[in-house]
ZAMARGU-4260 file (C-alpha; in steps of 0.2 Angstrom, whole numbers, plus 5000, padded with zeros to 4 digits):
<rodrens>
0) 5748/6629/6280 | 5733/6622/6273 | 5719/6632/6263 | 5705/6621/6258 | 5689/6629/6250
5) 5674/6618/6247 | 5655/6615/6243 | 5646/6604/6255 | 5630/6598/6261 | 5631/6592/6280
10) 5614/6580/6286 | 5613/6574/6305 | 5598/6564/6306 | 5582/6574/6315 | 5595/6588/6322
15) 5601/6600/6306 | 5603/6600/6286 | 5615/6614/6279 | 5621/6617/6264 | 5635/6629/6259
20) 5652/6635/6256 | 5665/6635/6266 | 5686/6642/6267 | 5698/6634/6277 | 5716/6639/6285
25) 5726/6630/6298 | 5741/6630/6303 | 5747/6610/6298 | 5752/6606/6281 | 5741/6600/6267
30) 5733/6589/6269 | 5728/6595/6287 | 5730/6579/6298 | 5714/6583/6309 | 5703/6579/6293
35) 5707/6559/6295 | 5708/6561/6312 | 5726/6559/6313 | 5737/6569/6325 | 5741/6587/6320
40) 5756/6594/6316 | 5766/6598/6331 | 5754/6593/6343 | 5738/6606/6340 | 5731/6614/6325
45) 5725/6632/6325 | 5711/6635/6311 | 5702/6649/6305 | 5686/6642/6295 | 5673/6655/6285
50) 5655/6647/6283 | 5640/6653/6271 | 5627/6643/6271 | 5616/6644/6257 | 5601/6635/6263
55) 5599/6625/6280 | 5591/6623/6296 | 5598/6620/6313 | 5582/6611/6326 | 5570/6619/6314
60) 5577/6639/6314 | 5580/6644/6297 | 5599/6649/6295 | 5599/6651/6275 | 5609/6668/6271
65) 5620/6667/6286 | 5640/6668/6288 | 5651/6665/6302 | 5671/6662/6307 | 5675/6648/6319
70) 5693/6653/6327 | 5698/6636/6333 | 5715/6628/6341 | 5714/6608/6343 | 5726/6603/6357
75) 5728/6585/6350 | 5718/6570/6340 | 5702/6578/6332 | 5693/6565/6340 | 5700/6569/6358
80) 5690/6585/6361 | 5695/6597/6372 | 5695/6612/6356 | 5694/6630/6362 | 5683/6641/6348
85) 5678/6657/6347 | 5663/6662/6334 | 5662/6676/6321 | 5643/6678/6318 | 5636/6687/6304
90) 5626/6704/6312 | 5610/6700/6303 | 5605/6684/6313 | 5593/6685/6325 | 5594/6682/6345
95) 5588/6664/6340 | 5599/6659/6322 | 5613/6666/6333 | 5609/6652/6346 | 5606/6639/6334
100) 5624/6643/6326 | 5634/6643/6343 | 5624/6624/6349 | 5628/6618/6330 | 5646/6623/6331
105) 5650/6623/6350 | 5647/6603/6348 | 5632/6604/6359 | 5622/6593/6343 | 5629/6580/6334
110) 5644/6586/6324 | 5647/6593/6306 | 5657/6576/6300 | 5643/6565/6311 | 5660/6555/6319
115) 5666/6569/6329 | 5660/6576/6345 | 5671/6588/6350 | 5672/6597/6368 | 5674/6616/6366
120) 5681/6627/6380 | 5678/6647/6378 | 5690/6657/6369 | 5707/6656/6371 | 5719/6666/6361
125) 5736/6652/6354 | 5750/6655/6346 | 5754/6656/6329 | 5763/6637/6325 | 5776/6636/6311
130) 5771/6625/6296 | 5779/6609/6295 | 5790/6599/6282 | 5780/6585/6274 | 5787/6571/6266
135) 5787/6569/6249 | 5778/6558/6239 | 5785/6550/6224 | 5779/6533/6220 | 5766/6539/6210
140) 5774/6551/6201 | 5787/6536/6198 | 5772/6525/6193 | 5765/6538/6180 | 5781/6541/6173
145) 5784/6520/6170 | 5767/6518/6162 | 5772/6533/6149 | 5788/6525/6148 | 5782/6508/6143
150) 5769/6516/6131 | 5782/6526/6123 | 5794/6510/6122 | 5780/6499/6113 | 5777/6514/6099
155) 5793/6514/6097 | 5800/6494/6095 | 5785/6495/6084 | 5774/6484/6100 | 5760/6496/6100
160) 5749/6480/6095 | 5750/6476/6112 | 5739/6493/6119 | 5730/6494/6103 | 5712/6481/6102
165) 5712/6488/6085 | 5727/6479/6079 | 5725/6463/6091 | 5710/6459/6081 | 5705/6464/6062
170) 5716/6480/6061 | 5713/6499/6056 | 5703/6506/6042 | 5714/6519/6034 | 5710/6532/6021
175) 5718/6528/6005 | 5715/6531/5986 | 5699/6540/5989 | 5688/6528/6000 | 5692/6517/6018
180) 5702/6502/6017 | 5705/6489/6032 | 5724/6489/6038 | 5734/6477/6047 | 5727/6467/6063
185) 5733/6450/6071 | 5717/6442/6070 | 5721/6434/6088 | 5704/6424/6096 | 5693/6436/6103
190) 5698/6430/6121 | 5715/6431/6117 | 5716/6447/6112 | 5703/6451/6128 | 5715/6446/6139
195) 5730/6456/6132 | 5721/6471/6130 | 5714/6472/6147 | 5732/6469/6153 | 5738/6482/6142
200) 5726/6493/6149 | 5732/6495/6166 | 5747/6504/6157 | 5734/6516/6152 | 5726/6519/6166
205) 5740/6523/6175 | 5747/6534/6164 | 5730/6544/6157 | 5719/6544/6172 | 5732/6542/6188
210) 5739/6562/6187 | 5720/6567/6187 | 5718/6558/6204 | 5733/6564/6210 | 5726/6575/6225
215) 5715/6559/6229 | 5729/6548/6228 | 5742/6561/6239 | 5729/6560/6252 | 5726/6544/6254
220) 5749/6540/6255 | 5748/6554/6265 | 5734/6548/6278 | 5739/6529/6277 | 5760/6534/6281
225) 5756/6531/6300 | 5745/6517/6298 | 5749/6498/6299 | 5755/6491/6283 | 5755/6508/6273
230) 5761/6501/6257 | 5745/6488/6256 | 5732/6503/6260 | 5740/6513/6245 | 5742/6496/6233
235) 5721/6491/6240 | 5715/6509/6234 | 5725/6507/6218 | 5718/6489/6215 | 5699/6495/6218
240) 5703/6512/6206 | 5709/6499/6194 | 5696/6486/6194 | 5682/6499/6189 | 5693/6505/6175
245) 5696/6488/6170 | 5675/6485/6168 | 5675/6500/6158 | 5688/6493/6149 | 5677/6477/6146
250) 5661/6484/6144 | 5671/6495/6130 | 5680/6480/6121 | 5663/6471/6120 | 5653/6485/6113
255) 5667/6492/6100 | 5668/6470/6095 | 5647/6470/6093 | 5650/6487/6082 | 5663/6480/6072
260) 5651/6464/6069 | 5636/6478/6065 | 5646/6483/6052 | 5655/6466/6046 | 5635/6462/6043
265) 5627/6477/6036 | 5635/6483/6021 | 5629/6499/6021 | 5639/6503/6035 | 5655/6493/6032
270) 5657/6504/6016 | 5653/6520/6028 | 5666/6515/6042 | 5670/6534/6047 | 5651/6537/6053
275) 5657/6526/6069 | 5671/6536/6073 | 5659/6551/6072 | 5647/6545/6082 | 5659/6542/6093
280) 5664/6560/6096 | 5646/6565/6096 | 5643/6556/6109 | 5659/6562/6116 | 5655/6579/6113
285) 5638/6577/6119 | 5642/6569/6135 | 5652/6587/6140 | 5635/6597/6142 | 5626/6583/6153
290) 5620/6583/6173 | 5630/6568/6172 | 5646/6574/6170 | 5643/6589/6178 | 5640/6579/6194
295) 5653/6567/6193 | 5666/6581/6188 | 5660/6592/6206 | 5665/6576/6215 | 5681/6576/6206
300) 5686/6594/6208 | 5683/6593/6227 | 5693/6579/6236 | 5693/6583/6250 | 5676/6583/6253
305) 5675/6566/6246 | 5690/6559/6256 | 5685/6565/6271 | 5668/6558/6270 | 5672/6542/6266
310) 5688/6539/6274 | 5691/6525/6284 | 5708/6516/6291 | 5712/6498/6284 | 5716/6487/6269
315) 5698/6485/6264 | 5690/6502/6269 | 5704/6510/6256 | 5700/6497/6248 | 5680/6502/6246
320) 5686/6522/6242 | 5696/6516/6228 | 5681/6509/6222 | 5668/6522/6226 | 5683/6534/6219
325) 5684/6524/6203 | 5664/6527/6199 | 5665/6545/6199 | 5679/6545/6188 | 5674/6534/6174
330) 5658/6544/6177 | 5667/6561/6174 | 5678/6551/6159 | 5672/6539/6151 | 5667/6547/6133
335) 5682/6555/6131 | 5694/6538/6134 | 5679/6530/6121 | 5686/6540/6109 | 5704/6531/6113
340) 5692/6514/6105 | 5689/6527/6092 | 5704/6531/6085 | 5714/6517/6092 | 5721/6515/6112
345) 5742/6515/6103 | 5740/6532/6097 | 5753/6542/6111 | 5746/6559/6105 | 5728/6557/6107
350) 5732/6548/6124 | 5743/6563/6128 | 5728/6576/6124 | 5716/6568/6132 | 5727/6565/6147
355) 5730/6583/6146 | 5709/6587/6144 | 5703/6577/6160 | 5719/6584/6174 | 5719/6603/6168
360) 5696/6599/6170 | 5699/6590/6184 | 5713/6599/6193 | 5715/6615/6186 | 5707/6631/6192
365) 5690/6635/6182 | 5692/6618/6175 | 5677/6616/6174 | 5675/6627/6158 | 5684/6617/6148
370) 5672/6606/6146 | 5661/6615/6138 | 5674/6622/6125 | 5681/6603/6123 | 5661/6596/6120
375) 5659/6608/6107 | 5675/6606/6099 | 5671/6587/6099 | 5652/6590/6090 | 5662/6601/6077
380) 5676/6587/6073 | 5663/6574/6074 | 5652/6586/6059 | 5667/6589/6048 | 5670/6571/6050
385) 5653/6565/6044 | 5655/6580/6030 | 5672/6577/6024 | 5678/6557/6029 | 5696/6557/6026
390) 5713/6553/6035 | 5706/6548/6053 | 5707/6529/6057 | 5691/6520/6063
</rodrens>
């Protein structure tokens, strides 16, 4: 049985604009195939959907504040029409508002998802369909486990420098004998260090970001299973997603090099390298309170609505979906990942903590409330680091 709660804004050209919340339950498994224009499980989909319209107009009729419930049976593919639907409309609705809602939900206007135009018939009772057994999709978890295994092996075999941009270049600053000293570093040419780092960054993306994107990955894997070349579709999605995170890594690597160069050419900052780390924590903490963080996190926490709006069949469409999803993912988590550049990408403890925070923020019920807590903690750590600089690498 599928149960979905979503908040969305629906726009149809010159017909209606609706904003509100819906709660949907149907006889299919999750993800409901109807959401991606696939055939429903066991040949039909019986659903109950409750809507609350916070703000909206239908053909210039104001329907703000109204609620309704739709009992629907879809006897085959959602695009084939022939739905049966019963509407239960808010008792506070006027006759004009009732008719407007019937027109919109009854298929007499462009459909709410803009790509479906159902032919709805009068109410007809339908029996309950059993919930099917869904195939278990294991490869994303295998990919995540392999990434963490490789990262742990690199650290345990003293090969952690391959995933640490500081070690690839000039090394870390460490607090020793009352002041910071630069330790280690391979001093590789800049372009070589960049190439090695970007290759190892794919490991970081799989280990840290895929777990928080699991709902989207699952929906893509499930929706593509009946298409030609499903593996190519899934690979194209992951490639698009990885491209966005690789672009972030490139920008962060270049920015980190510029900051380190500034410290080398500015004696005052060079003697106080902890300021760079504290500033990184402060930026990350402040971003947790920003409107951009809230907006991107809202998108990441509503993967079904995002998927239904943007999913299309084919390899090229999967690539574009990965790019689009990838833009919101760094938009939500770039500041937390920036901390990795302050303490070293190869620090498994920091990787684990940050990955856990991002998973909780995006997936856990009420996870958005954790955002402010994490922001306050990061700002506190930044202040402590400025006041008492000791013990952390920069």
